[in-house]
TORKOL-4160 file (C-alpha; in steps of 0.2 Angstrom, whole numbers, padded with zeros to 4 digits, m for minus):
445
<pt num="1" X="0489" Y="m0091" Z="0082"/>
<pt num="2" X="0480" Y="m0074" Z="0085"/>
<pt num="3" X="0472" Y="m0077" Z="0099"/>
<pt num="4" X="0482" Y="m0093" Z="0103"/>
<pt num="5" X="0488" Y="m0088" Z="0120"/>
<pt num="6" X="0505" Y="m0093" Z="0129"/>
<pt num="7" X="0519" Y="m0094" Z="0116"/>
<pt num="8" X="0509" Y="m0094" Z="0099"/>
<pt num="9" X="0496" Y="m0080" Z="0102"/>
<pt num="10" X="0509" Y="m0066" Z="0105"/>
<pt num="11" X="0519" Y="m0072" Z="0090"/>
<pt num="12" X="0504" Y="m0069" Z="0079"/>
<pt num="13" X="0501" Y="m0052" Z="0086"/>
<pt num="14" X="0519" Y="m0047" Z="0082"/>
<pt num="15" X="0517" Y="m0054" Z="0064"/>
<pt num="16" X="0530" Y="m0068" Z="0068"/>
<pt num="17" X="0531" Y="m0082" Z="0055"/>
<pt num="18" X="0526" Y="m0099" Z="0062"/>
<pt num="19" X="0534" Y="m0108" Z="0047"/>
<pt num="20" X="0549" Y="m0113" Z="0058"/>
<pt num="21" X="0537" Y="m0120" Z="0071"/>
<pt num="22" X="0527" Y="m0129" Z="0059"/>
<pt num="23" X="0541" Y="m0138" Z="0050"/>
<pt num="24" X="0550" Y="m0142" Z="0066"/>
<pt num="25" X="0534" Y="m0150" Z="0074"/>
<pt num="26" X="0539" Y="m0168" Z="0078"/>
<pt num="27" X="0530" Y="m0181" Z="0069"/>
<pt num="28" X="0532" Y="m0200" Z="0065"/>
<pt num="29" X="0544" Y="m0205" Z="0052"/>
<pt num="30" X="0554" Y="m0221" Z="0050"/>
<pt num="31" X="0568" Y="m0223" Z="0063"/>
<pt num="32" X="0579" Y="m0232" Z="0051"/>
<pt num="33" X="0575" Y="m0225" Z="0033"/>
<pt num="34" X="0581" Y="m0235" Z="0018"/>
<pt num="35" X="0596" Y="m0228" Z="0009"/>
<pt num="36" X="0591" Y="m0214" Z="m0003"/>
<pt num="37" X="0591" Y="m0219" Z="m0022"/>
<pt num="38" X="0597" Y="m0207" Z="m0036"/>
<pt num="39" X="0579" Y="m0203" Z="m0039"/>
<pt num="40" X="0577" Y="m0198" Z="m0020"/>
<pt num="41" X="0593" Y="m0187" Z="m0021"/>
<pt num="42" X="0586" Y="m0178" Z="m0036"/>
<pt num="43" X="0569" Y="m0175" Z="m0027"/>
<pt num="44" X="0579" Y="m0169" Z="m0012"/>
<pt num="45" X="0588" Y="m0157" Z="m0023"/>
<pt num="46" X="0572" Y="m0150" Z="m0030"/>
<pt num="47" X="0565" Y="m0149" Z="m0012"/>
<pt num="48" X="0580" Y="m0139" Z="m0007"/>
<pt num="49" X="0578" Y="m0127" Z="m0022"/>
<pt num="50" X="0560" Y="m0124" Z="m0019"/>
<pt num="51" X="0562" Y="m0123" Z="0000"/>
<pt num="52" X="0574" Y="m0107" Z="m0003"/>
<pt num="53" X="0559" Y="m0099" Z="m0013"/>
<pt num="54" X="0547" Y="m0103" Z="0001"/>
<pt num="55" X="0559" Y="m0096" Z="0014"/>
<pt num="56" X="0562" Y="m0080" Z="0004"/>
<pt num="57" X="0543" Y="m0078" Z="0002"/>
<pt num="58" X="0539" Y="m0081" Z="0020"/>
<pt num="59" X="0553" Y="m0069" Z="0025"/>
<pt num="60" X="0543" Y="m0054" Z="0019"/>
<pt num="61" X="0534" Y="m0053" Z="0035"/>
<pt num="62" X="0551" Y="m0050" Z="0044"/>
<pt num="63" X="0558" Y="m0039" Z="0030"/>
<pt num="64" X="0560" Y="m0021" Z="0036"/>
<pt num="65" X="0561" Y="m0014" Z="0018"/>
<pt num="66" X="0545" Y="m0022" Z="0013"/>
<pt num="67" X="0536" Y="m0018" Z="0029"/>
<pt num="68" X="0541" Y="0001" Z="0027"/>
<pt num="69" X="0534" Y="0001" Z="0010"/>
<pt num="70" X="0517" Y="m0005" Z="0015"/>
<pt num="71" X="0517" Y="0005" Z="0031"/>
<pt num="72" X="0517" Y="0021" Z="0020"/>
<pt num="73" X="0499" Y="0016" Z="0015"/>
<pt num="74" X="0493" Y="0011" Z="0032"/>
<pt num="75" X="0495" Y="m0008" Z="0028"/>
<pt num="76" X="0505" Y="m0022" Z="0037"/>
<pt num="77" X="0512" Y="m0038" Z="0031"/>
<pt num="78" X="0506" Y="m0053" Z="0042"/>
<pt num="79" X="0505" Y="m0071" Z="0041"/>
<pt num="80" X="0489" Y="m0073" Z="0052"/>
<pt num="81" X="0474" Y="m0063" Z="0048"/>
<pt num="82" X="0460" Y="m0059" Z="0060"/>
<pt num="83" X="0444" Y="m0061" Z="0050"/>
<pt num="84" X="0431" Y="m0060" Z="0064"/>
<pt num="85" X="0412" Y="m0058" Z="0062"/>
<pt num="86" X="0411" Y="m0051" Z="0080"/>
<pt num="87" X="0425" Y="m0044" Z="0091"/>
<pt num="88" X="0423" Y="m0035" Z="0108"/>
<pt num="89" X="0428" Y="m0017" Z="0109"/>
<pt num="90" X="0446" Y="m0013" Z="0109"/>
<pt num="91" X="0450" Y="m0032" Z="0111"/>
<pt num="92" X="0458" Y="m0046" Z="0101"/>
<pt num="93" X="0444" Y="m0058" Z="0105"/>
<pt num="94" X="0425" Y="m0059" Z="0104"/>
<pt num="95" X="0410" Y="m0070" Z="0103"/>
<pt num="96" X="0414" Y="m0076" Z="0085"/>
<pt num="97" X="0432" Y="m0074" Z="0080"/>
<pt num="98" X="0442" Y="m0083" Z="0067"/>
<pt num="99" X="0461" Y="m0084" Z="0062"/>
<pt num="100" X="0464" Y="m0086" Z="0043"/>
<pt num="101" X="0481" Y="m0091" Z="0036"/>
<pt num="102" X="0487" Y="m0096" Z="0019"/>
<pt num="103" X="0498" Y="m0112" Z="0020"/>
<pt num="104" X="0509" Y="m0119" Z="0007"/>
<pt num="105" X="0513" Y="m0138" Z="0009"/>
<pt num="106" X="0529" Y="m0146" Z="0003"/>
<pt num="107" X="0534" Y="m0164" Z="0004"/>
<pt num="108" X="0551" Y="m0168" Z="0012"/>
<pt num="109" X="0558" Y="m0183" Z="0002"/>
<pt num="110" X="0571" Y="m0188" Z="0015"/>
<pt num="111" X="0560" Y="m0187" Z="0031"/>
<pt num="112" X="0545" Y="m0193" Z="0021"/>
<pt num="113" X="0533" Y="m0180" Z="0028"/>
<pt num="114" X="0524" Y="m0164" Z="0023"/>
<pt num="115" X="0529" Y="m0147" Z="0030"/>
<pt num="116" X="0517" Y="m0132" Z="0031"/>
<pt num="117" X="0523" Y="m0114" Z="0028"/>
<pt num="118" X="0513" Y="m0098" Z="0032"/>
<pt num="119" X="0512" Y="m0086" Z="0018"/>
<pt num="120" X="0513" Y="m0067" Z="0019"/>
<pt num="121" X="0498" Y="m0056" Z="0017"/>
<pt num="122" X="0496" Y="m0037" Z="0015"/>
<pt num="123" X="0481" Y="m0030" Z="0023"/>
<pt num="124" X="0475" Y="m0017" Z="0035"/>
<pt num="125" X="0482" Y="m0019" Z="0053"/>
<pt num="126" X="0474" Y="m0034" Z="0062"/>
<pt num="127" X="0469" Y="m0025" Z="0078"/>
<pt num="128" X="0459" Y="m0010" Z="0071"/>
<pt num="129" X="0453" Y="m0021" Z="0057"/>
<pt num="130" X="0447" Y="m0008" Z="0044"/>
<pt num="131" X="0431" Y="m0016" Z="0036"/>
<pt num="132" X="0418" Y="m0011" Z="0023"/>
<pt num="133" X="0399" Y="m0013" Z="0023"/>
<pt num="134" X="0394" Y="m0018" Z="0006"/>
<pt num="135" X="0377" Y="m0023" Z="0000"/>
<pt num="136" X="0375" Y="m0042" Z="m0001"/>
<pt num="137" X="0369" Y="m0040" Z="m0019"/>
<pt num="138" X="0386" Y="m0034" Z="m0025"/>
<pt num="139" X="0393" Y="m0052" Z="m0023"/>
<pt num="140" X="0392" Y="m0065" Z="m0036"/>
<pt num="141" X="0399" Y="m0083" Z="m0036"/>
<pt num="142" X="0402" Y="m0097" Z="m0049"/>
<pt num="143" X="0393" Y="m0113" Z="m0046"/>
<pt num="144" X="0392" Y="m0130" Z="m0054"/>
<pt num="145" X="0409" Y="m0138" Z="m0048"/>
<pt num="146" X="0400" Y="m0146" Z="m0034"/>
<pt num="147" X="0391" Y="m0158" Z="m0045"/>
<pt num="148" X="0402" Y="m0158" Z="m0061"/>
<pt num="149" X="0392" Y="m0147" Z="m0071"/>
<pt num="150" X="0397" Y="m0132" Z="m0082"/>
<pt num="151" X="0400" Y="m0116" Z="m0071"/>
<pt num="152" X="0387" Y="m0102" Z="m0070"/>
<pt num="153" X="0387" Y="m0086" Z="m0061"/>
<pt num="154" X="0374" Y="m0083" Z="m0047"/>
<pt num="155" X="0372" Y="m0071" Z="m0033"/>
<pt num="156" X="0378" Y="m0074" Z="m0016"/>
<pt num="157" X="0360" Y="m0070" Z="m0010"/>
<pt num="158" X="0353" Y="m0084" Z="m0020"/>
<pt num="159" X="0366" Y="m0097" Z="m0014"/>
<pt num="160" X="0363" Y="m0092" Z="0004"/>
<pt num="161" X="0344" Y="m0092" Z="0002"/>
<pt num="162" X="0344" Y="m0110" Z="m0007"/>
<pt num="163" X="0360" Y="m0118" Z="0000"/>
<pt num="164" X="0355" Y="m0136" Z="m0003"/>
<pt num="165" X="0354" Y="m0133" Z="m0021"/>
<pt num="166" X="0373" Y="m0129" Z="m0021"/>
<pt num="167" X="0378" Y="m0145" Z="m0012"/>
<pt num="168" X="0385" Y="m0161" Z="m0019"/>
<pt num="169" X="0374" Y="m0170" Z="m0008"/>
<pt num="170" X="0358" Y="m0160" Z="m0005"/>
<pt num="171" X="0351" Y="m0174" Z="0005"/>
<pt num="172" X="0363" Y="m0170" Z="0019"/>
<pt num="173" X="0353" Y="m0155" Z="0022"/>
<pt num="174" X="0342" Y="m0159" Z="0037"/>
<pt num="175" X="0334" Y="m0141" Z="0041"/>
<pt num="176" X="0316" Y="m0137" Z="0037"/>
<pt num="177" X="0321" Y="m0121" Z="0028"/>
<pt num="178" X="0334" Y="m0120" Z="0014"/>
<pt num="179" X="0340" Y="m0103" Z="0019"/>
<pt num="180" X="0355" Y="m0096" Z="0029"/>
<pt num="181" X="0350" Y="m0078" Z="0027"/>
<pt num="182" X="0345" Y="m0067" Z="0041"/>
<pt num="183" X="0335" Y="m0051" Z="0041"/>
<pt num="184" X="0351" Y="m0041" Z="0045"/>
<pt num="185" X="0359" Y="m0046" Z="0029"/>
<pt num="186" X="0357" Y="m0031" Z="0019"/>
<pt num="187" X="0375" Y="m0029" Z="0019"/>
<pt num="188" X="0390" Y="m0040" Z="0022"/>
<pt num="189" X="0406" Y="m0036" Z="0032"/>
<pt num="190" X="0421" Y="m0035" Z="0020"/>
<pt num="191" X="0440" Y="m0035" Z="0021"/>
<pt num="192" X="0452" Y="m0036" Z="0007"/>
<pt num="193" X="0470" Y="m0042" Z="0006"/>
<pt num="194" X="0484" Y="m0047" Z="m0006"/>
<pt num="195" X="0492" Y="m0064" Z="m0003"/>
<pt num="196" X="0509" Y="m0070" Z="m0009"/>
<pt num="197" X="0513" Y="m0088" Z="m0015"/>
<pt num="198" X="0531" Y="m0095" Z="m0019"/>
<pt num="199" X="0530" Y="m0098" Z="m0038"/>
<pt num="200" X="0545" Y="m0098" Z="m0048"/>
<pt num="201" X="0542" Y="m0096" Z="m0067"/>
<pt num="202" X="0535" Y="m0112" Z="m0075"/>
<pt num="203" X="0530" Y="m0119" Z="m0058"/>
<pt num="204" X="0515" Y="m0120" Z="m0047"/>
<pt num="205" X="0512" Y="m0118" Z="m0029"/>
<pt num="206" X="0500" Y="m0130" Z="m0019"/>
<pt num="207" X="0491" Y="m0122" Z="m0005"/>
<pt num="208" X="0476" Y="m0120" Z="0007"/>
<pt num="209" X="0467" Y="m0106" Z="0015"/>
<pt num="210" X="0466" Y="m0112" Z="0033"/>
<pt num="211" X="0453" Y="m0106" Z="0046"/>
<pt num="212" X="0453" Y="m0108" Z="0064"/>
<pt num="213" X="0436" Y="m0102" Z="0073"/>
<pt num="214" X="0438" Y="m0101" Z="0091"/>
<pt num="215" X="0420" Y="m0105" Z="0095"/>
<pt num="216" X="0419" Y="m0121" Z="0084"/>
<pt num="217" X="0423" Y="m0138" Z="0089"/>
<pt num="218" X="0419" Y="m0155" Z="0081"/>
<pt num="219" X="0400" Y="m0158" Z="0078"/>
<pt num="220" X="0396" Y="m0140" Z="0083"/>
<pt num="221" X="0402" Y="m0127" Z="0070"/>
<pt num="222" X="0400" Y="m0109" Z="0074"/>
<pt num="223" X="0403" Y="m0104" Z="0055"/>
<pt num="224" X="0400" Y="m0111" Z="0038"/>
<pt num="225" X="0412" Y="m0106" Z="0024"/>
<pt num="226" X="0410" Y="m0103" Z="0006"/>
<pt num="227" X="0427" Y="m0104" Z="m0004"/>
<pt num="228" X="0424" Y="m0095" Z="m0020"/>
<pt num="229" X="0437" Y="m0095" Z="m0035"/>
<pt num="230" X="0436" Y="m0094" Z="m0054"/>
<pt num="231" X="0433" Y="m0113" Z="m0054"/>
<pt num="232" X="0418" Y="m0113" Z="m0043"/>
<pt num="233" X="0411" Y="m0112" Z="m0025"/>
<pt num="234" X="0415" Y="m0125" Z="m0011"/>
<pt num="235" X="0404" Y="m0125" Z="0005"/>
<pt num="236" X="0409" Y="m0133" Z="0021"/>
<pt num="237" X="0406" Y="m0131" Z="0040"/>
<pt num="238" X="0420" Y="m0126" Z="0051"/>
<pt num="239" X="0422" Y="m0137" Z="0066"/>
<pt num="240" X="0442" Y="m0137" Z="0066"/>
<pt num="241" X="0443" Y="m0154" Z="0060"/>
<pt num="242" X="0459" Y="m0161" Z="0051"/>
<pt num="243" X="0455" Y="m0167" Z="0034"/>
<pt num="244" X="0472" Y="m0176" Z="0032"/>
<pt num="245" X="0468" Y="m0187" Z="0047"/>
<pt num="246" X="0486" Y="m0185" Z="0053"/>
<pt num="247" X="0492" Y="m0192" Z="0069"/>
<pt num="248" X="0499" Y="m0175" Z="0073"/>
<pt num="249" X="0493" Y="m0157" Z="0069"/>
<pt num="250" X="0506" Y="m0145" Z="0062"/>
<pt num="251" X="0496" Y="m0129" Z="0061"/>
<pt num="252" X="0480" Y="m0126" Z="0071"/>
<pt num="253" X="0465" Y="m0124" Z="0060"/>
<pt num="254" X="0454" Y="m0132" Z="0046"/>
<pt num="255" X="0460" Y="m0132" Z="0028"/>
<pt num="256" X="0448" Y="m0126" Z="0015"/>
<pt num="257" X="0447" Y="m0137" Z="0000"/>
<pt num="258" X="0440" Y="m0135" Z="m0018"/>
<pt num="259" X="0425" Y="m0146" Z="m0020"/>
<pt num="260" X="0428" Y="m0156" Z="m0036"/>
<pt num="261" X="0411" Y="m0165" Z="m0039"/>
<pt num="262" X="0411" Y="m0172" Z="m0021"/>
<pt num="263" X="0430" Y="m0174" Z="m0020"/>
<pt num="264" X="0442" Y="m0162" Z="m0010"/>
<pt num="265" X="0457" Y="m0154" Z="m0019"/>
<pt num="266" X="0470" Y="m0142" Z="m0014"/>
<pt num="267" X="0471" Y="m0125" Z="m0022"/>
<pt num="268" X="0485" Y="m0121" Z="m0034"/>
<pt num="269" X="0493" Y="m0105" Z="m0040"/>
<pt num="270" X="0503" Y="m0102" Z="m0056"/>
<pt num="271" X="0510" Y="m0086" Z="m0064"/>
<pt num="272" X="0499" Y="m0076" Z="m0075"/>
<pt num="273" X="0512" Y="m0076" Z="m0088"/>
<pt num="274" X="0513" Y="m0095" Z="m0088"/>
<pt num="275" X="0494" Y="m0096" Z="m0089"/>
<pt num="276" X="0493" Y="m0084" Z="m0103"/>
<pt num="277" X="0506" Y="m0094" Z="m0113"/>
<pt num="278" X="0497" Y="m0110" Z="m0110"/>
<pt num="279" X="0481" Y="m0102" Z="m0116"/>
<pt num="280" X="0489" Y="m0095" Z="m0132"/>
<pt num="281" X="0495" Y="m0112" Z="m0136"/>
<pt num="282" X="0478" Y="m0120" Z="m0136"/>
<pt num="283" X="0467" Y="m0121" Z="m0151"/>
<pt num="284" X="0452" Y="m0113" Z="m0143"/>
<pt num="285" X="0457" Y="m0103" Z="m0128"/>
<pt num="286" X="0443" Y="m0101" Z="m0115"/>
<pt num="287" X="0437" Y="m0084" Z="m0109"/>
<pt num="288" X="0428" Y="m0090" Z="m0093"/>
<pt num="289" X="0418" Y="m0080" Z="m0081"/>
<pt num="290" X="0425" Y="m0076" Z="m0063"/>
<pt num="291" X="0417" Y="m0072" Z="m0046"/>
<pt num="292" X="0413" Y="m0054" Z="m0042"/>
<pt num="293" X="0416" Y="m0044" Z="m0026"/>
<pt num="294" X="0410" Y="m0026" Z="m0026"/>
<pt num="295" X="0414" Y="m0024" Z="m0044"/>
<pt num="296" X="0431" Y="m0033" Z="m0043"/>
<pt num="297" X="0435" Y="m0049" Z="m0052"/>
<pt num="298" X="0449" Y="m0058" Z="m0059"/>
<pt num="299" X="0459" Y="m0075" Z="m0061"/>
<pt num="300" X="0468" Y="m0071" Z="m0045"/>
<pt num="301" X="0453" Y="m0067" Z="m0034"/>
<pt num="302" X="0447" Y="m0079" Z="m0020"/>
<pt num="303" X="0433" Y="m0075" Z="m0008"/>
<pt num="304" X="0432" Y="m0083" Z="0009"/>
<pt num="305" X="0415" Y="m0081" Z="0016"/>
<pt num="306" X="0410" Y="m0085" Z="0034"/>
<pt num="307" X="0392" Y="m0087" Z="0038"/>
<pt num="308" X="0389" Y="m0087" Z="0057"/>
<pt num="309" X="0379" Y="m0102" Z="0064"/>
<pt num="310" X="0370" Y="m0105" Z="0081"/>
<pt num="311" X="0378" Y="m0118" Z="0092"/>
<pt num="312" X="0371" Y="m0132" Z="0103"/>
<pt num="313" X="0383" Y="m0128" Z="0117"/>
<pt num="314" X="0391" Y="m0111" Z="0114"/>
<pt num="315" X="0406" Y="m0105" Z="0124"/>
<pt num="316" X="0402" Y="m0095" Z="0140"/>
<pt num="317" X="0413" Y="m0080" Z="0137"/>
<pt num="318" X="0456" Y="m0060" Z="0154"/>
<pt num="319" X="0466" Y="m0061" Z="0141"/>
<pt num="320" X="0483" Y="m0068" Z="0146"/>
<pt num="321" X="0496" Y="m0061" Z="0134"/>
<pt num="322" X="0512" Y="m0072" Z="0135"/>
<pt num="323" X="0529" Y="m0063" Z="0132"/>
<pt num="324" X="0533" Y="m0065" Z="0114"/>
<pt num="325" X="0550" Y="m0068" Z="0107"/>
<pt num="326" X="0562" Y="m0055" Z="0101"/>
<pt num="327" X="0560" Y="m0055" Z="0082"/>
<pt num="328" X="0575" Y="m0053" Z="0071"/>
<pt num="329" X="0573" Y="m0044" Z="0055"/>
<pt num="330" X="0574" Y="m0054" Z="0039"/>
<pt num="331" X="0589" Y="m0049" Z="0029"/>
<pt num="332" X="0585" Y="m0038" Z="0014"/>
<pt num="333" X="0588" Y="m0047" Z="m0002"/>
<pt num="334" X="0603" Y="m0039" Z="m0010"/>
<pt num="335" X="0604" Y="m0033" Z="m0029"/>
<pt num="336" X="0587" Y="m0042" Z="m0033"/>
<pt num="337" X="0572" Y="m0035" Z="m0042"/>
<pt num="338" X="0554" Y="m0038" Z="m0039"/>
<pt num="339" X="0546" Y="m0051" Z="m0050"/>
<pt num="340" X="0529" Y="m0050" Z="m0043"/>
<pt num="341" X="0514" Y="m0054" Z="m0054"/>
<pt num="342" X="0496" Y="m0060" Z="m0053"/>
<pt num="343" X="0494" Y="m0078" Z="m0048"/>
<pt num="344" X="0480" Y="m0088" Z="m0057"/>
<pt num="345" X="0471" Y="m0099" Z="m0045"/>
<pt num="346" X="0466" Y="m0117" Z="m0049"/>
<pt num="347" X="0465" Y="m0134" Z="m0040"/>
<pt num="348" X="0475" Y="m0150" Z="m0039"/>
<pt num="349" X="0471" Y="m0168" Z="m0039"/>
<pt num="350" X="0457" Y="m0175" Z="m0029"/>
<pt num="351" X="0462" Y="m0182" Z="m0012"/>
<pt num="352" X="0446" Y="m0189" Z="m0004"/>
<pt num="353" X="0428" Y="m0185" Z="0000"/>
<pt num="354" X="0424" Y="m0167" Z="0002"/>
<pt num="355" X="0415" Y="m0163" Z="0018"/>
<pt num="356" X="0400" Y="m0151" Z="0017"/>
<pt num="357" X="0387" Y="m0151" Z="0031"/>
<pt num="358" X="0390" Y="m0168" Z="0038"/>
<pt num="359" X="0372" Y="m0170" Z="0040"/>
<pt num="360" X="0371" Y="m0158" Z="0055"/>
<pt num="361" X="0356" Y="m0147" Z="0058"/>
<pt num="362" X="0364" Y="m0130" Z="0056"/>
<pt num="363" X="0355" Y="m0114" Z="0059"/>
<pt num="364" X="0360" Y="m0096" Z="0055"/>
<pt num="365" X="0365" Y="m0085" Z="0070"/>
<pt num="366" X="0356" Y="m0069" Z="0067"/>
<pt num="367" X="0366" Y="m0058" Z="0079"/>
<pt num="368" X="0382" Y="m0059" Z="0069"/>
<pt num="369" X="0385" Y="m0053" Z="0051"/>
<pt num="370" X="0392" Y="m0062" Z="0036"/>
<pt num="371" X="0410" Y="m0059" Z="0033"/>
<pt num="372" X="0418" Y="m0059" Z="0016"/>
<pt num="373" X="0437" Y="m0059" Z="0014"/>
<pt num="374" X="0442" Y="m0054" Z="m0003"/>
<pt num="375" X="0459" Y="m0060" Z="m0008"/>
<pt num="376" X="0470" Y="m0056" Z="m0023"/>
<pt num="377" X="0484" Y="m0068" Z="m0025"/>
<pt num="378" X="0502" Y="m0063" Z="m0031"/>
<pt num="379" X="0517" Y="m0074" Z="m0037"/>
<pt num="380" X="0535" Y="m0071" Z="m0031"/>
<pt num="381" X="0550" Y="m0082" Z="m0030"/>
<pt num="382" X="0562" Y="m0070" Z="m0021"/>
<pt num="383" X="0551" Y="m0060" Z="m0009"/>
<pt num="384" X="0556" Y="m0043" Z="m0016"/>
<pt num="385" X="0543" Y="m0030" Z="m0016"/>
<pt num="386" X="0544" Y="m0014" Z="m0026"/>
<pt num="387" X="0536" Y="0003" Z="m0023"/>
<pt num="388" X="0526" Y="0000" Z="m0039"/>
<pt num="389" X="0520" Y="m0017" Z="m0032"/>
<pt num="390" X="0514" Y="m0009" Z="m0016"/>
<pt num="391" X="0505" Y="0005" Z="m0025"/>
<pt num="392" X="0496" Y="m0007" Z="m0036"/>
<pt num="393" X="0491" Y="m0018" Z="m0021"/>
<pt num="394" X="0485" Y="m0003" Z="m0012"/>
<pt num="395" X="0474" Y="0003" Z="m0026"/>
<pt num="396" X="0467" Y="m0015" Z="m0028"/>
<pt num="397" X="0462" Y="m0016" Z="m0010"/>
<pt num="398" X="0455" Y="0001" Z="m0010"/>
<pt num="399" X="0444" Y="m0002" Z="m0025"/>
<pt num="400" X="0435" Y="m0015" Z="m0015"/>
<pt num="401" X="0431" Y="m0002" Z="m0002"/>
<pt num="402" X="0426" Y="0012" Z="m0014"/>
<pt num="403" X="0408" Y="0008" Z="m0016"/>
<pt num="404" X="0405" Y="0003" Z="0002"/>
<pt num="405" X="0391" Y="0012" Z="0012"/>
<pt num="406" X="0402" Y="0012" Z="0027"/>
<pt num="407" X="0421" Y="0010" Z="0030"/>
<pt num="408" X="0430" Y="0010" Z="0047"/>
<pt num="409" X="0433" Y="m0001" Z="0062"/>
<pt num="410" X="0420" Y="m0010" Z="0072"/>
<pt num="411" X="0434" Y="m0013" Z="0086"/>
<pt num="412" X="0442" Y="0004" Z="0090"/>
<pt num="413" X="0434" Y="0021" Z="0091"/>
<pt num="414" X="0417" Y="0027" Z="0094"/>
<pt num="415" X="0402" Y="0015" Z="0091"/>
<pt num="416" X="0393" Y="0019" Z="0075"/>
<pt num="417" X="0376" Y="0012" Z="0068"/>
<pt num="418" X="0383" Y="0001" Z="0055"/>
<pt num="419" X="0372" Y="m0013" Z="0048"/>
<pt num="420" X="0386" Y="m0026" Z="0051"/>
<pt num="421" X="0389" Y="m0022" Z="0069"/>
<pt num="422" X="0384" Y="m0037" Z="0079"/>
<pt num="423" X="0370" Y="m0038" Z="0092"/>
<pt num="424" X="0376" Y="m0042" Z="0110"/>
<pt num="425" X="0388" Y="m0038" Z="0124"/>
<pt num="426" X="0403" Y="m0028" Z="0117"/>
<pt num="427" X="0414" Y="m0029" Z="0133"/>
<pt num="428" X="0427" Y="m0043" Z="0134"/>
<pt num="429" X="0423" Y="m0054" Z="0150"/>
<pt num="430" X="0438" Y="m0055" Z="0162"/>
<pt num="431" X="0439" Y="m0074" Z="0161"/>
<pt num="432" X="0437" Y="m0076" Z="0142"/>
<pt num="433" X="0453" Y="m0085" Z="0139"/>
<pt num="434" X="0450" Y="m0097" Z="0154"/>
<pt num="435" X="0433" Y="m0101" Z="0147"/>
<pt num="436" X="0440" Y="m0104" Z="0129"/>
<pt num="437" X="0453" Y="m0116" Z="0135"/>
<pt num="438" X="0441" Y="m0126" Z="0146"/>
<pt num="439" X="0429" Y="m0126" Z="0131"/>
<pt num="440" X="0443" Y="m0132" Z="0119"/>
<pt num="441" X="0450" Y="m0146" Z="0129"/>
<pt num="442" X="0433" Y="m0152" Z="0134"/>
<pt num="443" X="0427" Y="m0154" Z="0116"/>
<pt num="444" X="0444" Y="m0159" Z="0108"/>
<pt num="445" X="0452" Y="m0170" Z="0122"/>
């Protein structure tokens, strides 16, 4: 993806949708499948209908009209987001870098396999990466889901200072100190974005944020993540493992799950209008609290929080840029109107044990800042954006930055004394990519 060299890296840099690559990736399925039943044929019809919704949504990345609308505000539509805690000057790589994607999963009833699709996201351009430095104390999370208790709101500072208290299995914490805070953590590094999900009226989307950290590998994570939604906070190390334990990997990266009392569950999204109709039909509709990021909150807000960790065997850090494909513009939807609305985020059925710390002796890396990616989820079923949609999204993103003490790029331009700038070498080594691949294959086989 971003920084995935050869064929995939350049695709990401151009905003190329990897959905086609993901769904065409070969994987095992029966060579002589049984004849389809009537029920199977009905399932295939439903699959094809929803597949059209997915394709219209993913096509926003290649839609000239949509890209022009967001470009007026200095924004891009991408499907791979560069959410880094430390990047070299004027470079796409650095000592602690992560690619974030939003992946919707769909089951193919005829081929008996799951397909992954990368969703479009509106954000500031990846390379310059306009970020905000916001005081740590302006962030609050909901906790209690990890152990099946009622939700309560606590500060991000408290969670990071007493992390074992917010684990389903606190005995898995083997460190002497319970804190992952560093002296530098007066502020956190923040970016904001709007994420689109393919949701027809009356339906739901099933999805995961997926994070690939370039320094992490199994048994030696370079970041810990907190996934914060209106239903709670889920804490896990990032070592690029595959939770599905599939014999093939469709998309590079580690899926982030909701922690339902020690069991992992995928996130879901439904239209706000459907959610409100359901609430109105209940005898006692609930008015639950939501997480808060710099004064912003809501049923559609998710935070992906990365906490840098020290590694036992860190990578010793020339970028090789492959020639990317010539991208065709997606056709503009004709005679259709936008039906974008907020998407309420929930979770699905439990699928197996949730991995937290894996009994690893993790330790905070003090040279790198904490990064908070604030996401506002939107529902669409045709991929059409209106000028009003884009203006609203621009305002929503801007509100996250409004109260920041510093706003700008830590990658391009003159170096400033921002509290979230990382400590260490800021020039990209000439052999960075060679070292990355050596490190990757040595630790992943």
